[in-house]
A tleap script that builds the chain and sets N, CA, C and O, in Angstrom:
source leaprc.protein.ff14SB
mol = sequence {
  NMET ARG THR ILE GLU VAL ASP PHE ASP VAL
  PHE LYS ALA LEU THR ILE ARG ARG PRO SER
  GLU ALA VAL THR GLU ASN ASP VAL LEU ARG
  GLU LEU LEU GLY LEU PRO PRO ARG GLU HIE
  GLY ALA VAL GLY GLU THR PRO SER SER ALA
  ASP ASP TRP VAL VAL LYS GLY VAL ARG PHE
  PRO ALA GLY THR GLU LEU ARG ALA LYS TYR
  LYS GLY GLN ILE TYR LEU GLY ARG VAL GLU
  ARG GLY ALA LEU VAL LEU ASN SER LYS SER
  PHE ALA SER PRO SER ALA ALA ALA VAL SER
  VAL THR GLY ASN PRO VAL ASN GLY TRP ASN
  PHE TRP GLU ALA ARG ARG PRO GLY SER THR
  GLU TRP THR THR ILE ARG ALA LEU ARG LYS
  CGLY
}
set mol.1.N position { 48.851 18.936 5.977 }
set mol.1.CA position { 48.249 17.668 5.175 }
set mol.1.C position { 48.344 16.217 6.043 }
set mol.1.O position { 49.442 15.774 6.380 }
set mol.2.N position { 47.311 15.653 6.308 }
set mol.2.CA position { 47.442 14.498 7.032 }
set mol.2.C position { 47.643 13.238 6.088 }
set mol.2.O position { 47.307 13.274 4.904 }
set mol.3.N position { 48.169 12.205 6.638 }
set mol.3.CA position { 48.652 11.017 5.710 }
set mol.3.C position { 47.723 9.900 6.268 }
set mol.3.O position { 47.175 9.982 7.368 }
set mol.4.N position { 47.603 8.935 5.486 }
set mol.4.CA position { 46.734 7.681 5.880 }
set mol.4.C position { 47.616 6.600 5.228 }
set mol.4.O position { 48.211 6.699 4.155 }
set mol.5.N position { 47.593 5.543 6.075 }
set mol.5.CA position { 48.379 4.384 5.525 }
set mol.5.C position { 47.354 3.425 4.718 }
set mol.5.O position { 46.164 3.418 5.032 }
set mol.6.N position { 47.879 2.568 3.607 }
set mol.6.CA position { 47.265 1.493 3.044 }
set mol.6.C position { 48.372 0.666 2.751 }
set mol.6.O position { 49.581 0.883 2.672 }
set mol.7.N position { 47.563 -0.476 2.592 }
set mol.7.CA position { 48.230 -1.725 2.392 }
set mol.7.C position { 48.942 -1.756 0.775 }
set mol.7.O position { 48.772 -0.832 -0.021 }
set mol.8.N position { 49.607 -2.761 0.524 }
set mol.8.CA position { 50.049 -2.553 -1.152 }
set mol.8.C position { 49.322 -2.651 -1.688 }
set mol.8.O position { 49.199 -1.767 -2.536 }
set mol.9.N position { 48.149 -3.866 -1.666 }
set mol.9.CA position { 47.154 -3.946 -2.605 }
set mol.9.C position { 46.367 -2.696 -2.769 }
set mol.9.O position { 46.060 -2.244 -3.872 }
set mol.10.N position { 46.064 -2.174 -1.676 }
set mol.10.CA position { 45.333 -0.853 -1.975 }
set mol.10.C position { 46.062 0.163 -2.768 }
set mol.10.O position { 45.521 0.865 -3.622 }
set mol.11.N position { 47.310 0.210 -2.448 }
set mol.11.CA position { 47.951 1.307 -3.146 }
set mol.11.C position { 48.133 0.973 -4.515 }
set mol.11.O position { 48.089 1.916 -5.305 }
set mol.12.N position { 48.367 -0.403 -5.054 }
set mol.12.CA position { 48.433 -1.058 -6.367 }
set mol.12.C position { 47.097 -0.671 -7.168 }
set mol.12.O position { 47.053 -0.212 -8.309 }
set mol.13.N position { 46.283 -0.886 -6.527 }
set mol.13.CA position { 44.811 -0.602 -7.133 }
set mol.13.C position { 44.546 0.813 -7.442 }
set mol.13.O position { 43.948 1.177 -8.454 }
set mol.14.N position { 45.075 1.703 -6.415 }
set mol.14.CA position { 45.087 3.116 -6.796 }
set mol.14.C position { 45.793 3.560 -8.096 }
set mol.14.O position { 45.378 4.311 -8.979 }
set mol.15.N position { 47.033 2.868 -7.980 }
set mol.15.CA position { 48.241 3.277 -8.893 }
set mol.15.C position { 47.504 2.843 -10.226 }
set mol.15.O position { 47.428 3.708 -11.098 }
set mol.16.N position { 46.960 1.613 -10.476 }
set mol.16.CA position { 46.377 1.209 -11.646 }
set mol.16.C position { 45.328 2.082 -12.224 }
set mol.16.O position { 45.289 2.315 -13.432 }
set mol.17.N position { 44.408 2.608 -11.306 }
set mol.17.CA position { 43.496 3.704 -11.895 }
set mol.17.C position { 43.805 4.960 -12.209 }
set mol.17.O position { 42.970 5.773 -12.602 }
set mol.18.N position { 45.330 5.262 -12.018 }
set mol.18.CA position { 45.750 6.417 -12.585 }
set mol.18.C position { 45.949 6.336 -13.984 }
set mol.18.O position { 46.910 5.622 -14.269 }
set mol.19.N position { 45.278 6.899 -15.081 }
set mol.19.CA position { 45.375 7.044 -16.292 }
set mol.19.C position { 46.828 7.575 -16.945 }
set mol.19.O position { 47.303 7.210 -18.021 }
set mol.20.N position { 47.495 8.693 -15.844 }
set mol.20.CA position { 48.877 9.080 -16.180 }
set mol.20.C position { 49.364 9.673 -15.019 }
set mol.20.O position { 48.514 9.878 -14.153 }
set mol.21.N position { 50.720 10.064 -14.728 }
set mol.21.CA position { 51.203 10.703 -13.830 }
set mol.21.C position { 50.529 11.804 -13.277 }
set mol.21.O position { 50.463 11.964 -12.059 }
set mol.22.N position { 49.981 12.642 -14.160 }
set mol.22.CA position { 49.316 13.704 -13.680 }
set mol.22.C position { 48.090 13.738 -12.712 }
set mol.22.O position { 47.700 14.758 -12.144 }
set mol.23.N position { 47.529 12.490 -12.592 }
set mol.23.CA position { 46.405 12.079 -11.766 }
set mol.23.C position { 47.188 11.502 -10.729 }
set mol.23.O position { 48.041 10.622 -10.847 }
set mol.24.N position { 46.797 12.111 -9.660 }
set mol.24.CA position { 47.390 11.381 -8.319 }
set mol.24.C position { 46.229 10.417 -7.725 }
set mol.24.O position { 45.065 10.346 -8.120 }
set mol.25.N position { 46.870 9.664 -6.632 }
set mol.25.CA position { 46.087 8.754 -5.828 }
set mol.25.C position { 44.719 9.640 -5.280 }
set mol.25.O position { 43.547 9.281 -5.387 }
set mol.26.N position { 45.159 10.731 -4.746 }
set mol.26.CA position { 44.012 11.812 -4.155 }
set mol.26.C position { 43.185 11.799 -5.227 }
set mol.26.O position { 42.057 11.449 -4.877 }
set mol.27.N position { 43.273 12.050 -6.474 }
set mol.27.CA position { 42.371 12.570 -7.730 }
set mol.27.C position { 41.359 10.877 -7.606 }
set mol.27.O position { 40.148 10.767 -7.414 }
set mol.28.N position { 42.349 9.807 -7.789 }
set mol.28.CA position { 41.642 8.583 -7.776 }
set mol.28.C position { 40.489 8.663 -6.913 }
set mol.28.O position { 39.341 8.806 -7.334 }
set mol.29.N position { 40.881 8.549 -5.441 }
set mol.29.CA position { 40.316 8.481 -4.275 }
set mol.29.C position { 38.584 9.361 -4.219 }
set mol.29.O position { 37.460 8.974 -3.898 }
set mol.30.N position { 39.175 10.739 -4.736 }
set mol.30.CA position { 37.981 11.768 -4.790 }
set mol.30.C position { 36.860 11.112 -5.894 }
set mol.30.O position { 35.647 11.053 -5.697 }
set mol.31.N position { 37.466 10.711 -6.911 }
set mol.31.CA position { 36.409 10.016 -8.164 }
set mol.31.C position { 35.831 9.049 -7.342 }
set mol.31.O position { 34.672 9.200 -6.956 }
set mol.32.N position { 36.563 7.971 -6.992 }
set mol.32.CA position { 35.578 6.884 -6.243 }
set mol.32.C position { 34.877 7.254 -4.905 }
set mol.32.O position { 34.130 6.366 -4.494 }
set mol.33.N position { 34.954 8.372 -4.137 }
set mol.33.CA position { 33.978 8.799 -3.481 }
set mol.33.C position { 33.051 9.594 -3.740 }
set mol.33.O position { 32.206 10.033 -2.960 }
set mol.34.N position { 33.213 9.859 -5.140 }
set mol.34.CA position { 32.011 11.108 -5.694 }
set mol.34.C position { 32.094 12.284 -5.292 }
set mol.34.O position { 31.128 13.046 -5.260 }
set mol.35.N position { 33.495 12.647 -4.862 }
set mol.35.CA position { 34.097 14.012 -4.653 }
set mol.35.C position { 34.140 14.699 -5.947 }
set mol.35.O position { 34.510 13.968 -6.866 }
set mol.36.N position { 33.852 15.947 -6.275 }
set mol.36.CA position { 34.400 16.911 -7.323 }
set mol.36.C position { 35.788 16.709 -7.570 }
set mol.36.O position { 36.440 16.246 -6.634 }
set mol.37.N position { 36.275 16.919 -8.462 }
set mol.37.CA position { 37.710 17.215 -8.787 }
set mol.37.C position { 38.183 18.374 -8.124 }
set mol.37.O position { 37.663 19.488 -8.076 }
set mol.38.N position { 39.379 17.913 -7.552 }
set mol.38.CA position { 40.132 19.321 -6.869 }
set mol.38.C position { 40.398 20.401 -7.823 }
set mol.38.O position { 40.331 20.249 -9.043 }
set mol.39.N position { 40.703 21.508 -7.227 }
set mol.39.CA position { 40.774 22.856 -8.025 }
set mol.39.C position { 42.638 22.790 -8.053 }
set mol.39.O position { 43.386 22.430 -7.145 }
set mol.40.N position { 42.941 23.214 -9.254 }
set mol.40.CA position { 44.373 23.367 -9.643 }
set mol.40.C position { 45.075 24.230 -8.612 }
set mol.40.O position { 44.586 25.315 -8.298 }
set mol.41.N position { 46.117 23.823 -8.115 }
set mol.41.CA position { 46.849 24.515 -6.765 }
set mol.41.C position { 46.275 24.357 -5.555 }
set mol.41.O position { 46.247 25.180 -4.640 }
set mol.42.N position { 45.769 23.148 -5.585 }
set mol.42.CA position { 44.844 22.617 -4.042 }
set mol.42.C position { 45.925 22.473 -3.121 }
set mol.42.O position { 47.051 22.189 -3.530 }
set mol.43.N position { 45.625 22.678 -1.674 }
set mol.43.CA position { 46.523 22.253 -0.635 }
set mol.43.C position { 47.121 20.866 -0.544 }
set mol.43.O position { 46.332 19.925 -0.462 }
set mol.44.N position { 48.563 20.602 -0.549 }
set mol.44.CA position { 49.144 19.501 -0.820 }
set mol.44.C position { 49.531 19.107 -2.026 }
set mol.44.O position { 50.065 18.018 -2.237 }
set mol.45.N position { 49.263 20.055 -2.979 }
set mol.45.CA position { 49.834 19.708 -4.529 }
set mol.45.C position { 51.171 20.201 -4.451 }
set mol.45.O position { 51.492 21.207 -3.820 }
set mol.46.N position { 51.895 19.518 -5.065 }
set mol.46.CA position { 53.473 20.071 -5.226 }
set mol.46.C position { 53.215 21.016 -6.848 }
set mol.46.O position { 52.639 20.559 -7.835 }
set mol.47.N position { 53.701 22.115 -6.749 }
set mol.47.CA position { 53.639 22.732 -8.183 }
set mol.47.C position { 55.161 22.351 -8.858 }
set mol.47.O position { 56.221 22.255 -8.240 }
set mol.48.N position { 54.951 22.180 -10.199 }
set mol.48.CA position { 55.933 21.954 -10.970 }
set mol.48.C position { 57.038 22.932 -10.905 }
set mol.48.O position { 56.781 24.131 -10.802 }
set mol.49.N position { 58.351 22.459 -10.964 }
set mol.49.CA position { 59.467 23.224 -11.001 }
set mol.49.C position { 60.505 22.882 -11.990 }
set mol.49.O position { 60.569 21.733 -12.426 }
set mol.50.N position { 61.398 23.888 -12.409 }
set mol.50.CA position { 62.451 23.475 -13.157 }
set mol.50.C position { 63.256 22.615 -12.632 }
set mol.50.O position { 63.773 21.712 -13.289 }
set mol.51.N position { 63.445 22.800 -11.412 }
set mol.51.CA position { 64.424 21.782 -10.582 }
set mol.51.C position { 64.088 20.572 -10.127 }
set mol.51.O position { 64.829 19.887 -9.422 }
set mol.52.N position { 62.670 20.163 -10.599 }
set mol.52.CA position { 62.219 18.818 -10.683 }
set mol.52.C position { 62.957 17.802 -11.467 }
set mol.52.O position { 63.595 18.128 -12.468 }
set mol.53.N position { 62.898 16.717 -11.090 }
set mol.53.CA position { 63.817 15.554 -12.001 }
set mol.53.C position { 62.604 14.876 -12.790 }
set mol.53.O position { 61.632 14.458 -12.161 }
set mol.54.N position { 62.678 14.783 -14.099 }
set mol.54.CA position { 61.581 13.985 -14.726 }
set mol.54.C position { 62.349 12.846 -15.410 }
set mol.54.O position { 63.153 13.153 -16.290 }
set mol.55.N position { 62.152 11.414 -15.045 }
set mol.55.CA position { 62.668 10.417 -15.645 }
set mol.55.C position { 61.696 9.372 -16.148 }
set mol.55.O position { 60.912 8.917 -15.315 }
set mol.56.N position { 61.641 8.973 -17.263 }
set mol.56.CA position { 60.677 8.239 -17.914 }
set mol.56.C position { 59.447 8.492 -17.612 }
set mol.56.O position { 58.884 7.466 -17.231 }
set mol.57.N position { 58.723 9.483 -17.614 }
set mol.57.CA position { 57.476 10.005 -17.331 }
set mol.57.C position { 57.287 10.228 -15.729 }
set mol.57.O position { 56.186 10.648 -15.374 }
set mol.58.N position { 58.191 10.002 -14.817 }
set mol.58.CA position { 57.902 10.059 -13.683 }
set mol.58.C position { 58.739 11.488 -13.256 }
set mol.58.O position { 59.887 11.821 -13.552 }
set mol.59.N position { 57.647 12.240 -12.394 }
set mol.59.CA position { 58.433 13.511 -11.742 }
set mol.59.C position { 58.621 13.291 -10.161 }
set mol.59.O position { 57.827 12.853 -9.328 }
set mol.60.N position { 59.949 13.746 -10.034 }
set mol.60.CA position { 60.391 13.675 -8.720 }
set mol.60.C position { 60.810 15.442 -8.355 }
set mol.60.O position { 61.805 16.107 -8.643 }
set mol.61.N position { 59.612 15.762 -7.641 }
set mol.61.CA position { 59.987 16.934 -7.024 }
set mol.61.C position { 61.101 17.559 -6.379 }
set mol.61.O position { 61.566 16.952 -5.414 }
set mol.62.N position { 61.681 18.756 -6.743 }
set mol.62.CA position { 62.734 18.953 -6.261 }
set mol.62.C position { 62.696 18.705 -4.594 }
set mol.62.O position { 61.623 18.910 -4.026 }
set mol.63.N position { 63.873 18.261 -3.800 }
set mol.63.CA position { 63.666 18.098 -2.393 }
set mol.63.C position { 63.302 16.759 -2.201 }
set mol.63.O position { 63.163 16.364 -1.044 }
set mol.64.N position { 63.096 15.874 -3.291 }
set mol.64.CA position { 62.628 14.395 -2.974 }
set mol.64.C position { 64.033 13.828 -2.689 }
set mol.64.O position { 65.084 14.073 -3.282 }
set mol.65.N position { 63.774 12.911 -1.509 }
set mol.65.CA position { 65.155 12.001 -1.033 }
set mol.65.C position { 64.890 10.775 -1.521 }
set mol.65.O position { 63.771 10.269 -1.603 }
set mol.66.N position { 66.119 10.201 -1.912 }
set mol.66.CA position { 66.420 8.837 -2.633 }
set mol.66.C position { 67.362 8.172 -1.600 }
set mol.66.O position { 68.325 8.738 -1.083 }
set mol.67.N position { 66.978 6.944 -1.372 }
set mol.67.CA position { 67.654 6.021 -0.442 }
set mol.67.C position { 67.959 4.486 -1.046 }
set mol.67.O position { 66.977 3.953 -1.563 }
set mol.68.N position { 68.964 3.860 -1.042 }
set mol.68.CA position { 69.109 2.693 -1.217 }
set mol.68.C position { 70.113 2.033 -0.135 }
set mol.68.O position { 71.015 2.604 0.479 }
set mol.69.N position { 69.758 0.817 -0.071 }
set mol.69.CA position { 70.758 -0.174 0.970 }
set mol.69.C position { 71.622 -1.051 0.075 }
set mol.69.O position { 71.103 -1.768 -0.781 }
set mol.70.N position { 72.930 -0.999 0.267 }
set mol.70.CA position { 73.854 -1.924 -0.489 }
set mol.70.C position { 74.837 -2.466 0.484 }
set mol.70.O position { 75.345 -1.608 1.206 }
set mol.71.N position { 75.154 -3.477 0.637 }
set mol.71.CA position { 76.126 -4.115 1.473 }
set mol.71.C position { 76.203 -3.608 2.674 }
set mol.71.O position { 77.240 -3.147 3.151 }
set mol.72.N position { 74.966 -3.665 3.320 }
set mol.72.CA position { 74.824 -3.132 4.941 }
set mol.72.C position { 74.927 -1.472 4.964 }
set mol.72.O position { 74.765 -0.868 6.025 }
set mol.73.N position { 75.152 -0.916 3.964 }
set mol.73.CA position { 75.185 0.746 3.993 }
set mol.73.C position { 73.860 1.257 3.303 }
set mol.73.O position { 73.243 0.762 2.360 }
set mol.74.N position { 73.603 2.381 4.039 }
set mol.74.CA position { 72.530 3.288 3.462 }
set mol.74.C position { 73.206 4.333 2.514 }
set mol.74.O position { 74.186 4.922 2.970 }
set mol.75.N position { 72.797 4.623 1.259 }
set mol.75.CA position { 73.172 5.714 0.552 }
set mol.75.C position { 71.974 6.369 0.367 }
set mol.75.O position { 70.936 5.787 0.053 }
set mol.76.N position { 72.102 7.906 0.603 }
set mol.76.CA position { 71.467 8.934 0.557 }
set mol.76.C position { 71.651 9.893 -0.725 }
set mol.76.O position { 72.765 10.281 -1.079 }
set mol.77.N position { 70.473 10.236 -1.380 }
set mol.77.CA position { 70.606 11.227 -2.583 }
set mol.77.C position { 69.609 12.303 -2.519 }
set mol.77.O position { 68.870 12.247 -1.536 }
set mol.78.N position { 69.455 13.084 -3.184 }
set mol.78.CA position { 68.353 14.378 -3.092 }
set mol.78.C position { 68.069 14.798 -4.490 }
set mol.78.O position { 68.935 14.772 -5.364 }
set mol.79.N position { 66.899 15.170 -4.681 }
set mol.79.CA position { 66.677 15.732 -6.082 }
set mol.79.C position { 67.040 17.351 -6.131 }
set mol.79.O position { 66.434 18.192 -5.466 }
set mol.80.N position { 67.926 17.583 -6.864 }
set mol.80.CA position { 68.315 19.121 -6.666 }
set mol.80.C position { 68.618 19.486 -8.310 }
set mol.80.O position { 69.059 18.646 -9.094 }
set mol.81.N position { 68.299 20.887 -8.680 }
set mol.81.CA position { 68.530 21.321 -9.854 }
set mol.81.C position { 68.205 20.315 -11.300 }
set mol.81.O position { 68.936 20.378 -12.288 }
set mol.82.N position { 67.247 19.594 -11.238 }
set mol.82.CA position { 66.810 18.636 -12.251 }
set mol.82.C position { 67.536 17.235 -12.138 }
set mol.82.O position { 67.339 16.353 -12.973 }
set mol.83.N position { 68.140 17.124 -11.371 }
set mol.83.CA position { 68.874 15.705 -11.305 }
set mol.83.C position { 68.782 15.267 -9.979 }
set mol.83.O position { 68.317 15.899 -9.030 }
set mol.84.N position { 69.415 13.768 -9.979 }
set mol.84.CA position { 69.496 13.271 -8.733 }
set mol.84.C position { 70.995 13.376 -8.273 }
set mol.84.O position { 71.881 12.881 -8.969 }
set mol.85.N position { 71.240 13.950 -7.229 }
set mol.85.CA position { 72.599 14.450 -6.693 }
set mol.85.C position { 72.924 13.257 -5.683 }
set mol.85.O position { 72.022 12.824 -4.967 }
set mol.86.N position { 74.230 12.719 -5.625 }
set mol.86.CA position { 74.559 11.524 -4.617 }
set mol.86.C position { 76.290 11.889 -4.587 }
set mol.86.O position { 77.095 11.819 -5.516 }
set mol.87.N position { 76.488 12.263 -3.273 }
set mol.87.CA position { 77.952 12.410 -3.031 }
set mol.87.C position { 78.225 13.591 -3.883 }
set mol.87.O position { 79.225 13.419 -4.580 }
set mol.88.N position { 77.597 14.835 -4.056 }
set mol.88.CA position { 77.799 16.078 -4.897 }
set mol.88.C position { 77.952 15.746 -6.307 }
set mol.88.O position { 78.628 16.495 -7.011 }
set mol.89.N position { 77.467 14.834 -6.740 }
set mol.89.CA position { 77.608 14.189 -8.132 }
set mol.89.C position { 76.218 14.219 -8.743 }
set mol.89.O position { 75.234 13.824 -8.117 }
set mol.90.N position { 76.161 14.670 -9.910 }
set mol.90.CA position { 74.574 14.702 -10.356 }
set mol.90.C position { 74.495 13.608 -11.513 }
set mol.90.O position { 75.290 13.551 -12.451 }
set mol.91.N position { 73.396 12.731 -11.302 }
set mol.91.CA position { 73.139 11.940 -12.082 }
set mol.91.C position { 71.597 12.095 -12.865 }
set mol.91.O position { 70.661 12.631 -12.271 }
set mol.92.N position { 71.472 11.616 -14.117 }
set mol.92.CA position { 70.402 11.921 -15.065 }
set mol.92.C position { 69.394 10.881 -14.963 }
set mol.92.O position { 68.215 11.073 -15.259 }
set mol.93.N position { 69.963 9.538 -14.450 }
set mol.93.CA position { 69.156 8.432 -14.383 }
set mol.93.C position { 69.252 7.761 -13.019 }
set mol.93.O position { 70.325 7.796 -12.416 }
set mol.94.N position { 68.133 7.119 -12.474 }
set mol.94.CA position { 68.420 6.022 -11.351 }
set mol.94.C position { 69.420 5.085 -11.457 }
set mol.94.O position { 70.258 4.877 -10.579 }
set mol.95.N position { 69.333 4.364 -12.786 }
set mol.95.CA position { 70.645 3.413 -13.007 }
set mol.95.C position { 72.126 3.863 -12.688 }
set mol.95.O position { 72.974 3.346 -11.960 }
set mol.96.N position { 72.156 5.094 -13.542 }
set mol.96.CA position { 73.667 5.662 -13.135 }
set mol.96.C position { 73.999 6.054 -12.073 }
set mol.96.O position { 75.202 6.081 -11.811 }
set mol.97.N position { 72.993 6.504 -11.077 }
set mol.97.CA position { 73.177 6.697 -9.553 }
set mol.97.C position { 73.533 5.254 -9.187 }
set mol.97.O position { 74.658 5.046 -8.733 }
set mol.98.N position { 72.750 4.324 -9.331 }
set mol.98.CA position { 73.081 2.915 -8.748 }
set mol.98.C position { 74.259 2.103 -9.145 }
set mol.98.O position { 74.792 1.194 -8.508 }
set mol.99.N position { 74.562 2.569 -10.267 }
set mol.99.CA position { 75.974 1.966 -10.888 }
set mol.99.C position { 77.155 2.486 -10.112 }
set mol.99.O position { 78.125 1.777 -9.847 }
set mol.100.N position { 77.027 3.894 -9.717 }
set mol.100.CA position { 78.122 4.644 -9.238 }
set mol.100.C position { 78.287 4.094 -7.502 }
set mol.100.O position { 79.341 4.139 -6.868 }
set mol.101.N position { 77.048 3.621 -7.016 }
set mol.101.CA position { 76.910 2.945 -5.647 }
set mol.101.C position { 77.599 1.322 -5.710 }
set mol.101.O position { 78.432 0.982 -4.869 }
set mol.102.N position { 77.193 0.499 -6.680 }
set mol.102.CA position { 77.743 -0.811 -6.781 }
set mol.102.C position { 78.934 -1.050 -7.640 }
set mol.102.O position { 79.671 -2.021 -7.468 }
set mol.103.N position { 79.125 -0.119 -8.605 }
set mol.103.CA position { 80.111 -0.237 -9.484 }
set mol.103.C position { 79.937 -1.559 -10.668 }
set mol.103.O position { 80.746 -1.881 -11.539 }
set mol.104.N position { 78.545 -2.195 -10.340 }
set mol.104.CA position { 78.160 -3.029 -11.505 }
set mol.104.C position { 76.763 -2.403 -12.254 }
set mol.104.O position { 76.078 -1.488 -11.796 }
set mol.105.N position { 76.578 -2.966 -13.227 }
set mol.105.CA position { 75.259 -2.522 -13.814 }
set mol.105.C position { 74.037 -2.934 -13.035 }
set mol.105.O position { 74.115 -4.121 -12.718 }
set mol.106.N position { 73.140 -2.455 -12.699 }
set mol.106.CA position { 71.924 -2.437 -11.983 }
set mol.106.C position { 70.653 -1.624 -12.648 }
set mol.106.O position { 70.791 -0.581 -13.288 }
set mol.107.N position { 69.433 -2.254 -12.398 }
set mol.107.CA position { 68.432 -1.229 -12.592 }
set mol.107.C position { 68.170 -0.703 -11.466 }
set mol.107.O position { 67.929 -1.341 -10.441 }
set mol.108.N position { 68.205 0.920 -11.609 }
set mol.108.CA position { 67.991 2.017 -10.667 }
set mol.108.C position { 66.545 1.945 -10.109 }
set mol.108.O position { 66.243 2.262 -8.959 }
set mol.109.N position { 65.615 1.455 -11.134 }
set mol.109.CA position { 64.393 1.569 -10.579 }
set mol.109.C position { 63.851 0.568 -9.563 }
set mol.109.O position { 62.796 0.761 -8.959 }
set mol.110.N position { 64.643 -0.546 -9.395 }
set mol.110.CA position { 64.647 -1.456 -8.553 }
set mol.110.C position { 65.405 -0.991 -7.307 }
set mol.110.O position { 64.998 -1.218 -6.167 }
set mol.111.N position { 66.291 -0.468 -7.529 }
set mol.111.CA position { 67.512 0.036 -6.368 }
set mol.111.C position { 67.087 0.838 -5.388 }
set mol.111.O position { 67.256 0.576 -4.197 }
set mol.112.N position { 66.459 1.955 -5.859 }
set mol.112.CA position { 66.088 3.013 -5.135 }
set mol.112.C position { 64.747 3.121 -4.416 }
set mol.112.O position { 63.786 2.474 -4.832 }
set mol.113.N position { 64.659 3.860 -3.429 }
set mol.113.CA position { 63.248 4.121 -2.734 }
set mol.113.C position { 63.277 5.788 -2.701 }
set mol.113.O position { 64.334 6.418 -2.658 }
set mol.114.N position { 62.155 6.315 -2.723 }
set mol.114.CA position { 62.153 7.917 -2.458 }
set mol.114.C position { 60.796 8.286 -1.665 }
set mol.114.O position { 59.661 7.810 -1.691 }
set mol.115.N position { 61.412 9.358 -0.938 }
set mol.115.CA position { 60.237 10.196 -0.184 }
set mol.115.C position { 60.062 11.519 -0.650 }
set mol.115.O position { 60.981 12.336 -0.585 }
set mol.116.N position { 58.754 11.838 -1.198 }
set mol.116.CA position { 58.738 13.093 -1.881 }
set mol.116.C position { 58.362 14.131 -0.536 }
set mol.116.O position { 57.770 13.799 0.491 }
set mol.117.N position { 58.974 15.661 -0.940 }
set mol.117.CA position { 58.551 16.366 0.112 }
set mol.117.C position { 57.139 16.306 0.505 }
set mol.117.O position { 56.201 16.226 -0.288 }
set mol.118.N position { 57.040 16.354 1.911 }
set mol.118.CA position { 55.734 16.448 2.416 }
set mol.118.C position { 55.249 14.892 2.854 }
set mol.118.O position { 54.249 14.752 3.557 }
set mol.119.N position { 55.790 14.090 2.530 }
set mol.119.CA position { 55.554 12.747 2.793 }
set mol.119.C position { 56.584 12.194 3.714 }
set mol.119.O position { 57.765 12.540 3.683 }
set mol.120.N position { 56.010 11.192 4.653 }
set mol.120.CA position { 56.787 10.600 5.476 }
set mol.120.C position { 57.170 9.165 5.443 }
set mol.120.O position { 57.801 8.525 6.285 }
set mol.121.N position { 56.567 8.704 4.076 }
set mol.121.CA position { 56.740 7.125 3.946 }
set mol.121.C position { 57.589 7.136 2.472 }
set mol.121.O position { 57.505 7.939 1.543 }
set mol.122.N position { 58.296 6.130 2.601 }
set mol.122.CA position { 59.356 5.599 1.313 }
set mol.122.C position { 58.585 4.836 0.477 }
set mol.122.O position { 57.669 4.172 0.962 }
set mol.123.N position { 58.833 4.818 -0.846 }
set mol.123.CA position { 58.388 4.260 -1.719 }
set mol.123.C position { 59.176 4.008 -2.771 }
set mol.123.O position { 59.861 4.918 -3.238 }
set mol.124.N position { 59.207 2.490 -3.409 }
set mol.124.CA position { 60.227 2.029 -4.383 }
set mol.124.C position { 59.921 2.968 -5.497 }
set mol.124.O position { 58.772 3.383 -5.644 }
set mol.125.N position { 60.986 3.361 -6.369 }
set mol.125.CA position { 60.577 4.225 -7.461 }
set mol.125.C position { 59.989 3.267 -8.255 }
set mol.125.O position { 59.072 3.727 -8.935 }
set mol.126.N position { 60.193 2.150 -8.395 }
set mol.126.CA position { 59.699 1.170 -9.414 }
set mol.126.C position { 57.974 1.167 -9.537 }
set mol.126.O position { 57.286 1.060 -10.552 }
set mol.127.N position { 57.562 1.324 -8.121 }
set mol.127.CA position { 56.059 1.533 -8.082 }
set mol.127.C position { 55.484 2.989 -8.582 }
set mol.127.O position { 54.277 3.131 -8.777 }
set mol.128.N position { 56.330 3.958 -8.761 }
set mol.128.CA position { 55.865 5.141 -9.284 }
set mol.128.C position { 55.960 5.228 -10.907 }
set mol.128.O position { 55.562 6.216 -11.524 }
set mol.129.N position { 56.401 4.346 -11.385 }
set mol.129.CA position { 56.624 4.193 -12.814 }
set mol.129.C position { 55.500 3.481 -13.486 }
set mol.129.O position { 55.256 2.419 -12.914 }
set mol.130.N position { 54.724 3.723 -14.533 }
set mol.130.CA position { 54.081 3.020 -15.317 }
set mol.130.C position { 54.530 2.206 -16.255 }
set mol.130.O position { 55.547 2.531 -16.867 }
set mol.131.N position { 53.791 0.858 -16.586 }
set mol.131.CA position { 54.123 0.027 -17.393 }
set mol.131.C position { 55.150 -0.721 -16.907 }
set mol.131.O position { 55.630 -1.627 -17.587 }
savepdb mol mol.pdb
quit
């Protein structure tokens, strides 16, 4: 699958047009371009799995990588078995994982970036969350 780069304003406009997490940016572009909706199971679609991590309505497919920079060090985690795994420890929320890194209360939605399977770009997880 090919990828395209868009600036932040375009990404934000696409995200606003998504009525739910089930509607992808690709779905929005298809509608704007007057193309028919894609068929379920289309190429490039990541099917749901019991190993996905779903937090506050955001689905992170199994294999999604998460990273954060803190005090000059990069911390890497991965979605496995329905949780964020960081240093062999599973976390149910981004904030709990962030606290394990910083030792202080921190909003994990602002702390982590994610790269979903098949993607080459990192996105703040805050940008993936509605509201």
